[in-house]
C-alpha positions as CSV (number, residue, x, y, z in Angstrom):
1,M,0.0,0.0,0.0
2,G,2.8,2.4,0.9
3,Q,4.2,1.8,-2.4
4,I,1.5,2.5,-4.1
5,F,1.0,6.0,-2.3
6,F,4.8,6.7,-3.8
7,I,3.8,5.8,-7.2
8,I,0.6,8.0,-7.2
9,L,2.7,10.8,-5.5
10,A,5.2,10.7,-8.6
11,L,2.2,10.7,-10.9
12,V,1.0,13.8,-9.4
13,I,4.1,15.6,-9.6
14,S,4.5,14.5,-13.2
15,F,1.2,15.9,-13.9
16,K,2.0,19.0,-12.5
17,I,5.2,19.2,-14.2
18,L,3.6,18.6,-17.8
19,E,0.7,20.9,-16.8
20,R,2.0,23.8,-15.1
21,P,3.8,26.6,-18.1
22,G,7.4,27.2,-18.4
23,I,9.3,28.1,-15.1
24,Q,6.3,26.7,-12.7
25,K,7.3,23.3,-13.7
26,I,10.3,23.7,-11.7
27,P,9.2,24.1,-8.2
28,W,7.2,20.8,-8.5
29,F,10.8,19.1,-10.4
30,L,12.6,20.7,-7.4
31,S,10.2,19.3,-4.7
32,A,10.7,15.4,-6.2
33,I,14.7,16.1,-5.8
34,L,14.6,17.7,-2.4
35,F,11.8,16.0,-0.1
36,F,11.9,12.2,-1.8
37,P,15.1,10.1,-1.1
38,L,16.7,7.7,-3.4
39,T,15.2,4.9,-1.4
40,I,11.8,5.5,-3.0
41,V,11.8,3.3,-5.8
42,I,8.9,3.7,-8.6
43,L,10.3,1.0,-10.8
44,P,12.7,-1.8,-9.8
45,K,14.0,-2.6,-13.3
46,P,15.6,-0.6,-14.4
47,H,16.3,1.1,-10.9
48,M,14.3,4.3,-11.0
49,P,14.1,6.3,-7.7
50,L,11.1,8.8,-7.3
51,Y,13.5,11.7,-8.4
52,R,15.0,10.0,-11.4
53,F,11.6,9.3,-12.5
54,E,10.9,13.1,-12.7
55,I,14.1,13.9,-14.0
56,Y,13.1,11.9,-17.1
57,V,9.5,13.3,-17.0
58,L,11.0,16.8,-17.2
59,L,13.2,15.8,-19.9
60,L,10.7,14.2,-22.0
61,V,8.1,17.1,-21.4
62,T,10.5,19.7,-22.4
63,I,11.3,17.7,-25.6
64,I,7.5,17.2,-26.4
65,Q,6.1,20.7,-25.5
66,Y,8.7,22.9,-26.9
67,K,9.4,22.9,-30.7
68,H,12.5,24.8,-30.5
69,W,14.3,23.0,-27.4
70,N,17.0,21.7,-29.3
71,G,18.2,24.8,-30.9
72,L,18.1,26.7,-27.3
73,L,19.9,24.0,-25.7
74,S,22.5,23.9,-28.6
75,R,23.3,27.5,-27.4
76,F,24.1,26.5,-24.0
77,P,27.5,27.4,-23.2
78,L,29.4,24.4,-22.0
79,K,28.0,22.1,-24.9
80,Y,31.1,20.8,-26.3
81,V,32.3,20.2,-23.2
82,M,29.3,18.3,-22.0
83,F,29.5,16.4,-25.1
84,F,33.0,15.2,-24.7
85,L,32.0,14.4,-20.7
86,F,29.0,12.5,-22.3
87,I,31.5,10.3,-24.6
88,S,33.9,9.9,-22.2
89,L,31.1,8.3,-19.6
90,L,29.8,6.2,-22.4
91,C,33.0,4.4,-23.3
92,I,33.3,3.7,-19.3
93,G,30.1,2.0,-19.7
94,I,30.4,0.3,-23.0
95,F,33.9,-1.5,-21.7
96,D,32.3,-2.6,-18.7
97,F,32.2,-6.4,-19.4
98,R,30.6,-7.2,-16.6
99,I,27.2,-6.5,-17.2
100,D,24.7,-7.2,-20.1
101,P,24.7,-4.9,-23.3
102,F,21.6,-2.8,-22.2
103,L,23.1,-1.7,-19.0
104,R,26.4,-1.0,-20.3
105,I,24.4,1.7,-22.4
106,Y,21.8,2.7,-19.8
107,R,23.8,3.4,-17.0
108,P,26.1,6.0,-18.6
109,I,23.4,7.7,-20.5
110,N,21.2,7.8,-16.9
111,F,24.6,9.1,-14.9
112,F,25.1,11.6,-17.4
113,I,21.4,13.0,-17.4
114,E,20.9,13.2,-13.9
115,N,24.4,14.1,-12.9
116,F,25.3,16.7,-15.5
117,F,22.8,17.2,-18.5
118,I,20.4,18.2,-15.8
119,C,22.4,21.7,-15.9
120,A,21.2,22.3,-19.4
121,I,17.4,21.3,-18.7
122,L,17.2,23.6,-16.1
123,Y,19.4,26.3,-18.1
124,F,16.5,26.0,-20.7
125,Y,13.7,26.9,-18.3
126,I,15.0,30.6,-17.2
127,K,13.5,33.5,-19.6
128,K,14.5,36.3,-17.4
129,P,17.3,37.0,-14.7
130,H,13.8,37.2,-12.0
131,D,13.3,33.6,-12.6
132,V,16.0,33.0,-10.0
133,V,14.4,35.2,-7.6
134,Y,11.1,33.2,-8.2
135,L,12.9,30.1,-7.8
136,Y,14.9,31.0,-4.9
137,K,12.0,32.0,-3.2
138,V,10.0,28.6,-3.2
139,I,13.3,26.9,-2.3
140,F,13.1,28.9,1.0
141,K,9.7,27.9,1.5
142,F,10.5,24.1,1.1
143,F,13.5,24.9,3.5
144,L,11.2,26.7,5.9
145,V,9.5,23.2,6.0
146,F,12.7,21.1,6.2
147,S,14.1,23.2,8.9
148,L,11.0,22.8,11.2
149,Y,11.1,18.9,10.5
150,G,14.5,19.0,11.5
151,V,13.9,20.7,15.0
152,L,11.0,18.3,15.3
153,N,13.4,15.5,14.7
154,Y,15.7,16.6,17.5
155,V,13.0,17.2,20.0
156,T,11.0,13.9,19.3
157,R,14.5,12.0,18.7
158,H,12.9,10.4,15.9
159,N,12.1,10.8,12.1
160,E,8.8,9.6,11.4
161,F,9.0,10.0,7.4
162,H,12.1,7.7,7.0
163,T,10.4,5.2,9.3
164,F,7.8,4.6,6.7
165,I,9.9,4.8,4.1
166,S,12.3,2.0,5.3
167,S,9.2,-0.1,6.5
168,V,7.8,0.3,2.8
169,Y,10.7,-0.6,1.0
170,G,13.0,-2.5,3.4
171,V,15.7,-0.4,3.3
172,R,18.1,0.8,5.9
173,D,17.0,3.8,8.1
174,F,20.0,6.1,8.3
175,S,18.2,8.6,9.5
176,N,17.1,7.1,12.8
177,G,20.2,4.9,12.8
178,N,21.9,8.5,13.4
179,M,19.4,9.2,16.1
180,V,20.3,6.1,18.3
181,S,19.7,7.6,22.2
182,G,23.0,7.7,23.7
183,I,25.7,8.0,21.2
184,D,28.0,10.9,20.8
185,R,27.1,11.8,17.5
186,F,23.3,12.6,17.5
187,R,22.4,14.0,14.0
188,I,19.2,14.9,12.3
189,S,18.2,14.6,8.5
190,S,14.8,15.8,8.1
191,F,13.5,14.7,4.5
192,A,16.9,13.9,3.2
193,W,18.1,10.6,3.1
194,H,21.6,10.8,5.1
195,A,22.4,13.5,7.8
196,I,25.5,14.6,5.9
197,Y,23.7,15.5,2.8
198,Y,21.2,17.4,4.5
199,G,23.9,19.3,5.9
200,Y,25.0,20.1,2.4
201,L,21.8,21.2,1.5
202,L,21.5,23.6,4.4
203,A,25.0,24.7,3.1
204,V,23.9,25.5,-0.3
205,V,20.7,27.2,0.6
206,T,22.2,29.4,3.6
207,L,24.5,31.0,0.5
208,M,21.6,31.5,-1.6
209,A,19.8,33.3,1.1
210,L,22.7,35.5,2.1
211,F,22.7,36.2,-1.9
212,M,19.0,37.3,-1.5
213,F,19.3,39.4,1.8
214,L,22.3,41.3,0.6
215,K,21.5,41.8,-3.2
216,V,17.9,41.8,-4.2
217,N,15.4,44.5,-3.3
218,L,13.0,42.4,-0.8
219,R,10.0,43.8,1.2
220,P,10.6,44.1,4.9
221,I,8.6,41.2,5.8
222,E,10.6,39.2,3.2
223,K,13.9,40.4,4.9
224,T,12.2,39.2,8.3
225,F,11.4,35.7,6.7
226,L,14.9,35.3,5.3
227,V,16.6,36.0,9.2
228,V,14.3,33.5,10.7
229,L,15.1,31.1,8.0
230,V,18.7,31.4,8.0
231,V,18.6,30.7,11.8
232,L,17.0,27.9,11.4
233,L,19.0,26.7,9.0
234,L,22.2,27.1,11.1
235,I,20.6,25.8,13.9
236,N,19.9,22.6,11.7
237,L,23.5,22.5,10.6
238,I,24.6,22.2,14.0
239,L,22.2,19.3,14.4
240,V,23.3,17.9,11.8
241,N,26.5,17.3,13.6
242,S,29.0,17.1,10.7
243,R,32.2,19.0,10.1
244,T,32.4,18.7,6.3
245,P,29.1,20.6,5.4
246,L,30.2,23.4,8.0
247,F,34.0,23.7,6.5
248,A,32.0,23.8,3.1
249,L,30.0,26.4,4.2
250,T,32.7,28.4,5.8
251,M,34.4,28.5,2.5
252,G,31.6,29.4,0.4
253,I,30.7,32.2,2.6
254,T,33.9,33.4,2.8
255,I,34.3,33.6,-1.0
256,Y,30.8,35.6,-1.2
257,I,31.8,38.1,1.4
258,I,35.2,38.9,-0.3
259,F,34.4,39.2,-3.5
260,A,30.6,40.2,-3.3
261,T,30.2,42.6,-0.7
262,G,31.4,46.2,0.0
263,I,33.7,47.1,3.3
264,K,30.7,48.2,5.5
265,Q,28.9,44.7,4.7
266,K,31.9,42.7,5.0
267,I,32.6,44.1,8.7
268,Q,29.0,43.7,9.5
269,V,29.1,40.2,8.4
270,A,32.3,39.3,10.2
271,L,31.4,41.0,13.6
272,I,28.0,39.1,13.5
273,V,29.8,35.8,12.5
274,T,32.8,36.0,14.9
275,S,30.1,37.0,17.7
276,S,27.7,34.1,16.8
277,F,30.6,31.5,16.8
278,L,32.2,32.5,20.1
279,F,28.8,32.5,21.8
280,A,27.9,29.0,20.1
281,L,31.7,27.9,21.0
282,S,31.3,29.2,24.6
283,Y,27.5,28.0,25.4
284,V,26.5,25.0,23.2
285,P,28.5,22.1,24.1
286,A,27.7,20.6,20.5
287,V,29.3,23.3,18.7
288,S,32.3,23.1,21.2
289,K,32.8,19.1,20.5
290,L,32.4,19.4,16.7
291,F,35.2,22.3,17.0
292,D,37.6,20.3,19.2
293,E,37.2,17.0,16.8
294,S,37.7,19.2,13.5
295,I,41.0,20.2,15.3
296,N,41.8,16.6,16.2
297,T,41.0,15.7,12.5
298,F,44.7,16.9,11.6
299,S,46.5,16.2,14.6
300,A,48.3,12.9,15.3
301,S,45.9,11.4,17.4
302,G,43.1,11.7,15.1
303,S,39.2,12.5,15.8
304,S,37.3,10.0,17.7
305,F,34.5,10.5,15.0
306,E,34.1,7.7,12.5
307,G,35.9,8.1,9.0
308,S,37.7,11.4,10.3
309,S,41.9,11.1,10.4
310,V,43.8,12.0,7.8
311,Q,45.6,8.4,7.8
312,M,42.3,6.7,7.3
313,R,41.8,9.0,4.1
314,E,45.2,8.5,3.2
315,R,44.6,4.8,3.5
316,Q,41.5,4.9,1.5
317,F,43.1,6.7,-1.3
318,L,46.0,4.3,-1.4
319,A,43.5,1.1,-1.5
320,S,41.3,2.8,-4.2
321,L,44.6,3.7,-6.2
322,A,45.4,0.1,-6.3
323,I,42.0,-0.9,-7.7
324,F,42.1,1.9,-10.2
325,Y,45.2,0.3,-11.8
326,K,43.3,-2.8,-12.7
327,S,41.7,-0.5,-15.2
328,P,43.1,2.7,-15.5
329,I,41.6,3.8,-18.7
330,T,37.7,3.3,-18.6
331,G,37.6,2.4,-15.0
332,N,36.0,-0.8,-13.4
333,G,32.5,0.2,-14.4
334,Y,29.4,2.1,-12.8
335,S,28.1,0.4,-9.7
336,Y,31.4,-1.6,-9.2
337,I,32.1,-0.5,-5.7
338,T,28.9,-2.3,-4.4
339,E,28.4,-5.2,-7.3
340,G,32.5,-5.9,-7.8
341,L,33.9,-5.1,-4.3
342,G,30.7,-5.8,-2.4
343,Y,30.6,-2.5,-0.6
344,S,27.5,-2.1,1.9
345,S,26.3,0.9,3.7
346,D,25.5,-1.7,6.4
347,Q,28.9,-2.2,8.1
348,N,27.4,-5.8,9.0
349,Q,27.3,-7.0,5.2
350,R,30.2,-4.9,4.0
351,Q,32.7,-7.4,2.2
352,T,35.1,-4.6,1.2
353,G,38.6,-4.5,3.1
354,T,39.2,-2.3,6.0
355,D,41.3,0.2,4.2
356,L,38.5,1.4,2.0
357,M,36.1,2.0,5.0
358,G,33.1,4.0,3.7
359,F,34.4,5.4,0.7
360,E,34.2,9.3,2.1
361,S,35.3,10.7,-1.1
362,Y,34.1,11.4,-4.6
363,V,37.5,11.0,-5.7
364,Y,37.8,7.3,-4.5
365,K,34.5,6.8,-6.5
366,V,35.9,8.4,-9.9
367,L,39.3,6.6,-9.5
368,I,37.6,3.1,-9.1
369,E,34.3,3.1,-11.4
370,Q,35.3,5.8,-13.9
371,G,39.3,5.4,-14.3
372,S,41.4,8.1,-16.4
373,L,38.3,9.2,-18.5
374,G,36.2,9.9,-15.7
375,I,38.9,11.9,-14.1
376,V,39.5,13.6,-17.0
377,G,35.9,14.4,-17.9
378,N,35.1,15.8,-14.4
379,I,37.9,17.9,-14.1
380,I,37.6,19.5,-17.7
381,F,33.9,20.0,-17.0
382,F,34.1,21.7,-13.6
383,I,37.0,23.9,-14.9
384,A,35.3,25.0,-17.7
385,I,32.5,26.3,-15.4
386,F,34.9,28.3,-13.5
387,I,36.3,29.9,-16.5
388,W,33.1,30.9,-18.2
389,L,32.1,32.3,-14.6
390,L,34.9,34.4,-14.2
391,K,35.1,35.2,-18.0
392,H,31.7,36.7,-17.9
393,Y,32.2,38.8,-14.7
394,N,33.3,42.1,-16.2
395,Q,30.4,41.6,-19.0
396,V,27.1,41.4,-17.0
397,T,25.0,44.0,-14.6
398,D,25.5,44.2,-11.2
399,F,23.1,41.6,-10.5
400,G,25.0,39.2,-12.6
401,K,28.4,40.0,-10.9
402,K,27.0,39.0,-7.4
403,L,25.3,36.0,-9.0
404,I,28.4,34.7,-10.3
405,V,30.3,34.9,-6.9
406,L,27.2,33.2,-5.5
407,T,27.8,30.1,-8.2
408,I,31.4,30.4,-7.7
409,S,30.7,29.6,-3.8
410,I,28.3,27.2,-4.5
411,L,30.5,25.5,-6.7
412,V,33.3,25.5,-4.1
413,T,31.3,24.2,-1.4
414,F,30.0,21.6,-3.6
415,L,33.5,20.5,-4.3
416,L,34.9,20.5,-1.0
417,F,31.7,18.8,0.2
418,I,32.0,15.4,-2.4
419,I,35.9,15.5,-1.7
420,G,35.8,15.4,1.9
421,T,32.4,13.1,2.1
422,G,31.2,11.6,-1.1
423,D,28.7,12.9,-3.6
424,L,25.7,11.2,-1.5
425,G,23.3,12.3,-4.4
426,S,23.9,15.7,-4.4
427,F,24.8,16.0,-8.2
428,P,21.3,16.5,-9.5
429,W,20.4,19.3,-6.9
430,T,23.8,21.2,-7.4
431,L,23.6,21.0,-11.2
432,S,20.2,22.3,-11.1
433,I,21.0,25.4,-9.4
434,I,24.2,26.0,-11.0
435,G,22.3,25.6,-14.6
436,I,19.4,28.2,-13.3
437,N,22.4,30.3,-12.2
438,M,24.0,30.0,-15.4
439,K,20.9,31.3,-17.3
440,A,20.3,34.2,-15.6
441,I,24.0,35.2,-15.8
442,H,23.8,34.8,-19.5
443,L,20.6,37.1,-19.6
444,S,21.8,39.7,-17.4
445,Q,25.0,40.1,-20.1
446,K,22.2,40.5,-22.6
447,I,20.5,43.2,-20.7
448,L,23.9,45.0,-20.0
449,I,24.6,45.2,-23.9
450,R,21.3,46.2,-24.6
451,N,21.5,49.0,-22.3
452,K,24.9,50.1,-23.7
453,N,23.2,50.1,-27.1
454,L,20.5,52.5,-25.6
455,V,23.0,54.7,-24.2
456,S,24.7,54.8,-27.8
457,I,21.9,55.6,-29.4
458,S,20.2,58.4,-27.1
459,P,18.6,61.3,-29.1
460,Q,21.8,63.1,-28.6
461,N,23.7,60.8,-30.6
462,I,21.0,60.3,-32.9
463,T,21.1,64.4,-33.6
464,E,24.8,64.1,-33.8
465,D,24.6,61.4,-36.7
466,L,21.9,63.2,-38.5
467,N,24.0,66.2,-38.7
468,N,27.1,64.2,-40.0
């Protein structure tokens, strides 16, 4: 009965994506990515979680409803890089002789669409810079629900949402597993499938809220809402009790404050952040312990938290490198870590060696499964985004400049997160936001060019041209 409920829910979301016009489809799509974890499976073969199902629905709706979508997507600024990445990922699948021919094609195509091409799909739907503001406001409402439910998790010491999912699908309940009474590392996850992934979501939305508060003209009630939301987001981030999202957010905020604010705003934010941190360090035991363990991570003794010492990461890297050498060009294939090595998130069922532990970095995954082709493809893709953003910084409006800095901050936060912990399914959400931001940046460039042209043909200039 529970599975039928989620199937009906998926169909409702699909109908809304089909029925709503243009940009109004995207909130429904983002709700599927955010609220419904990868453990909710709509189709068992091929493996189709609810969020992946809605990615394909959005892609098919785009192809069917918009006659000139291919022409618009052909103007996607990273199309050649995207094509190179697709060929690289496809080769990885084709040369994976462990699996049947269908999966050798399906897996790389699916991996490419949901982890990278989603950026181009969302790019298509932004028609004016204000669309970013519209979508950000919707996302903030989503995360008000997230953060309130996260606080409720802390108060009740239970997550009913994930209990229901685990009972329906018979999967491991990560959320409640991290909230076992009496352990040192109590963690909340709200609607997200994993606490650390939830921490990353909170970090990105905090950066987006900072951008909106400092740059966009909002009504007083909207600014008050953002302040309340950010407080709730930070409380939830502390309750996530993980260092990687905090560290990634710190770097992201630092980049944004340095390059997107004036001197007065820099001083104000520095004072607020410093005083808030010192207060939390002095009066919030969880923050104090998290800070101490973060320092210990880089000490000789290491941290008492699982998966935390530098020595452990070094062992994981060397063990991953040894497996990489078995197939250094095309890698060992998608899902090799679980299918070939016997890795399981349940330590009691895990068959991998102790050196590999929990594969707490996207680097290990790329080394083992994607080989040199995946390494080169990933590096070129992310470098190309950074280059495109930096190249356009002096070619856009002030709004566009601040959005470029925000996008760079999000990218840095994302890369630090996946390198420090693993991707944990964060690609679809992140690349969706990147695609949205890139199109708004491109549109702000066109607005600046149009405004310059209007100045150049002012009445005075027209008179001078006529006289000459």
